[in-house]
Every structure is written in C-alpha cells, then in structure tokens.
C-alpha positions in Angstrom: -16.0 -55.2 73.9 -12.8 -54.3 75.9 -14.0 -50.7 76.2 -17.3 -51.9 77.6 -15.5 -54.0 80.2 -13.4 -51.0 81.3 -16.5 -48.8 81.6 -18.3 -51.6 83.6 -15.3 -52.0 85.9 -15.1 -48.2 86.5 -18.8 -48.1 87.2 -18.5 -51.0 89.7 -15.7 -49.1 91.6 -17.7 -46.0 91.8 -21.0 -47.8 92.6 -19.5 -49.7 95.5 -18.0 -46.7 97.1 -14.4 -47.2 95.8 -13.3 -50.7 96.6 -9.7 -51.0 97.9 -8.7 -52.7 94.6 -10.0 -49.7 92.7 -8.0 -47.2 94.7 -4.5 -48.9 94.5 -2.3 -47.5 91.7 -0.5 -50.8 91.4 2.3 -49.7 89.1 3.6 -47.2 91.7 4.8 -49.9 94.2 7.9 -52.1 93.9 7.4 -55.8 94.3 10.0 -56.0 97.1 11.9 -53.6 99.4 11.4 -51.4 102.4 7.9 -50.1 103.2 6.8 -47.4 105.6 3.3 -47.2 106.9 0.7 -48.0 109.5 -0.3 -51.4 110.8 -3.9 -51.8 112.0 -4.1 -55.2 113.7 -6.9 -57.0 115.5 -9.6 -59.6 115.1 -9.9 -60.4 111.4 -7.7 -57.4 110.6 -4.1 -57.2 109.5 -4.0 -54.0 107.5 -1.1 -51.9 106.2 -1.5 -48.4 104.8 1.6 -46.9 103.2 2.7 -43.5 104.3 1.5 -40.7 102.0 -1.2 -42.9 100.4 -4.9 -42.3 100.0 -7.2 -45.3 100.0 -4.4 -47.9 99.7 -4.9 -50.9 102.0 -2.9 -54.1 101.9 -3.2 -57.3 103.8 -0.2 -57.6 106.1 1.3 -61.1 106.4 4.5 -62.5 108.0 5.9 -62.7 111.5 4.5 -59.7 113.4 4.4 -61.4 116.8 7.0 -59.0 118.4 5.0 -56.0 117.2 1.7 -57.5 118.3 3.1 -58.4 121.7 4.7 -55.0 122.3 1.6 -53.0 121.3 -0.9 -55.4 122.9 -2.6 -56.4 119.6 -4.5 -59.6 119.9 -5.6 -61.2 116.7 -8.0 -63.6 118.4 -10.4 -60.8 119.5 -9.3 -60.8 123.1 -9.1 -57.4 124.8 -7.2 -56.6 128.0 -8.5 -53.6 129.8 -5.2 -53.0 131.7 -3.2 -53.0 128.4 -5.4 -51.5 125.6 -4.0 -52.1 122.1 -2.1 -49.4 120.3 -3.6 -49.1 116.8 -2.4 -48.1 114.4 1.3 -48.8 114.8 3.8 -46.9 112.6 6.1 -49.5 111.1 8.9 -49.9 108.7 9.3 -53.3 107.2 11.2 -55.2 104.7 9.1 -57.4 102.5 7.5 -58.6 99.3 4.4 -57.1 97.7 2.1 -59.4 95.8 0.6 -58.8 92.5 -2.9 -57.1 92.5 -5.7 -59.5 93.4 -7.9 -60.2 96.4 -6.2 -60.9 99.7 -7.0 -61.1 103.4 -10.2 -61.3 105.4 -13.1 -61.6 103.0 -10.7 -60.8 100.1 -11.1 -57.1 101.0 -7.5 -56.1 100.2 -6.0 -55.4 96.8 -2.5 -56.8 97.6 -0.6 -58.7 100.3 2.6 -57.4 101.9 4.6 -60.3 103.3 7.0 -59.1 106.0 10.4 -60.7 106.0 11.8 -58.4 108.7 10.4 -55.7 111.0 12.9 -52.8 111.0 11.0 -50.3 113.2 7.7 -50.1 115.1 6.4 -47.3 117.2 3.3 -45.5 118.2 2.5 -42.6 115.9 2.9 -39.1 117.1 -0.3 -37.6 118.6 -1.0 -35.3 115.6 0.6 -37.5 112.9 -1.7 -37.7 109.8 -2.8 -41.3 109.2 -3.6 -42.3 105.6 -7.4 -42.7 105.1 -8.8 -46.1 104.3 -10.8 -44.5 101.4 -9.6 -42.1 98.8 
C-alpha cells in the first residue's frame, strides 16, 4: 500500500508538470540561517528562489518593506511608469524556513521562508543566471 502511494505521488508530480513541492529536496535546507537568492515580488507574489537551485520556490514572508520601497515593488498591483519595479532582486536574508507543506498564494509554494533580517539587497548583474522556476 505504501509503495502504491509513492508511485501515485510520483505520477502526480510528473503529470502536473513538476509541482514546486515535488522539486524541493527538503532535506538539503537548514531550518534557520542565512539564505542567498532572488526575490520576485508583486501582486499575489512573494517568491524566493535560492542561488544555485533548480525548480525550488519558497513563499517569502517577513518585513520586506525596505526592499519593496527601494526597488519599487508594489504588492497591491499598482505600477508606476516613472519607477518600474526591479524584479527579481538579489537578496541575502537571515530567517527561518518552514517544514515542507503548502504556503503562499493558492498554496503554490512548498515552503515558507520567514525573514528576520535583510542583510543585503541589490539588482542582479545583467548576465547573472537566475534559478529557473521549474527544474
């Protein structure tokens, strides 16, 4: 019975195009510490992709107001033509990573990273490789 569930879960991941929860190798990430990655913010989006990952997407939570203000990211869907948003933003944060589950908008994220402190935020270099959303 357990083998049947594992096969069904694997088929579900493949059949739905590799859901984020299926792509996250959960055991590879510490539950708290310093995380480097890319922040994609906007209306109904607060996504973090760790540097060097493939297909890993976490919901980003915590006080990101200074980052949002500096890079003109408006979470309410507003868009200012004279100050277009910078997205993604390369960030280094200190925080706590949740256990695997369903988080964020429409439960589309496999984990939630709660930021306790923003250590660095900058626009990525022009040719910097951004981790893909899918593996």
